[in-house]
C-alpha positions, 0 to 999 in steps of 0.5 A: 143706299135706297132699296126700291119696295119691289126689291123688298117685297121679292126679298121678303117672299123669298125669305118666308119661302125659305123658312118654309123649305128649311122646316121641311128639309128638318123633317127630311133629315131626321136621325132615324131616316124617313120612309120612301113614301114620306120623302116623296110626300115632303118633296112634293111639299117642297114643289108646292111651297116653291110654286106657293111662293113664286112672287106673282102667285104669292101677292096674288094670294096676299091680295086676296088675303088682305081683307082678313086684318086691318092695320091700325093705330087704334084697335077695338079688340083692346077693349074686349077680345070679342069685339068686332067694330072698325079699327082706325088707321090715323097717321096724321101728325100734329107737332104742336099737340098740347096733349100726350096722344098718338098724333104727337108720335113722330113715327107712330108704329102701326099694328095689325089686327085680325086673322093671325094667319094673314099677319104675313101680309101685314109685314108685307105692307109695313116694308119700308124703302126709307121714304115710306112703307108699302102701305103709305104709297098704297094709301096714297095711290101710288101703285106704281111701287108694284109695277116691275113685279106684275106681268100687266097693269091690270095685275098690279091694279088687282094686287093694289085694290086688294092690299088697300082692303087692309087700310080702309074702312069702308063702313064704319061701325061700333059694337056692343062689346066696344066702349060707348059714351053719349056726349049731349050736344042739345035737348035729346040730341047726342054724339055717340062716341067710341073711344079707342085704345091707341096701340101706337101710343102704347107701344111708344110709351112701352118702349120707353119704360123698357129703356129705362129700365133695360137699356145699356145706355140706362145701365151705365148711367145708373152705375155712374150715379151710384159711383157719384161719377158725371153721365151725359145720360140722365137716369130716368125711372118711373114709379108706381106703374100698373100694368094691364094684360090683353090677350092672356096667354095668347096676346097674338089673339089681340093684335101684332104689336101686343104679341110684341109687347106680350100683352103689357101696357104701361099704365102711369099714375094720374092721382093728384099729388098728395099735399104735404104742409111740411116736411119732416125728416125721419129723426127718431127710431134706428129703422126708418121703415118702421116710421108711420109714412112707411107703414101707411103707404105700403099697408095695402101692398102688403095686405095684397101680398099676404093674401097671395101667400096664404092662398098659394101656401097648398100649392107646390111652388110654380114660376106663375106663383113665383113671378106673382109673389115678386111683382107684389114685393116689388110694388112694395119696394117702389113705394118705399123707394119713391118715399125715400127719394124725398129724403135723399133729396133733402139738405145734405147731412140732415142725418147727422142728428138723427137716431137712424142706424149708420146704414140707413143714413148713408141710404137716406143721406148720401152725404153721410156715405163716409160715415160708414165703412161697411156694405150698407146696401146689404144692411139696408136690404137686410132691414127691408127683409126683416121688416117684411117678414114681421109685417106679412106675419102680423098682418096675416095674423101668424097664418104665414111664419117666415123664416131665413129663406123668405128673408134672403129673397126680400133681401135680395130684391131690395139689394137689386132695387137699390142698386137699380135706382142708382143708390 
């Protein structure tokens, strides 16, 4: 059943009032009690909260504060945290768009940029009755959605005009810290273009990647693939992803959606594919990880990991250090698993004439599963752990001497990655 916007607004304000009141009540009910003076002050605060969150009072205040934020699909602060230029709200759809851009998103997420203390106004504007959000109603001039809450037409108009300040850019401007491109259009004539980061597109891609990695649907599909059982859902894996972080430890200072993404933006590889004139399966050697294609593809990543471990040696192990270590190790694993895919999709049974260990035959050649009764995933994971320890010691020129503890950790990461990849 469709709920009117006015009812959603009332419920939203009441929910915020209740949250504020509960915080005060908790202070009143502390274990050792509070003094009479403190109790009187807390009771007075509750009265003030009830007054401030009376619907008409709160909406009047929200209309004043709306100018402190901007609802946007494209935000300038992602270019530089101190940029002060205009943000753009672009909701026009182009279902025939030939490129992957924000106009191709059916329901683009709307971001909020500006004073974090006014983000409650942004949430108000994004209340949705099933047909449209309050922001869309106001942008189309449908002020009547607030009329039942106002005491007069003048008050309703005041709210609508105030809240629309979060939607409009009256004087578009760029900034010295924003990206600017001079595009030639004639002799000594240029258009000045200021490309903006699409938070709406970044948010859509973020959820697509997160879904492929952590959703229950994908977990079931990967499990079915691993067990060679049918599944109605395709297994999706994004390899060679890069991640940028906006806002550091305070992603909310950039935007509302950036905070929901923990500051992360996933970047997909755009480099041209490597030309391979002839596919050659790894027929020589027990350990495919010692193959030239693996060593050359992972050399840079292993060196990055070695450099980090050397720098971290003088310090105690912290969550930040461990996360960075695992991030670099997983990037190395991603490269290896991507290379392994070309062999796993080769003609089944190709490994029968190879010198590979039985465990690695089972890994790289699905047809060879029946050749090995043991736990080939554990064996391959141990091969990776030994290989990575040896590579790190070699590239560090023996500055790193890694033992069984590191071996066990690399082995666990590899085992999890192989299972996640569906092998």
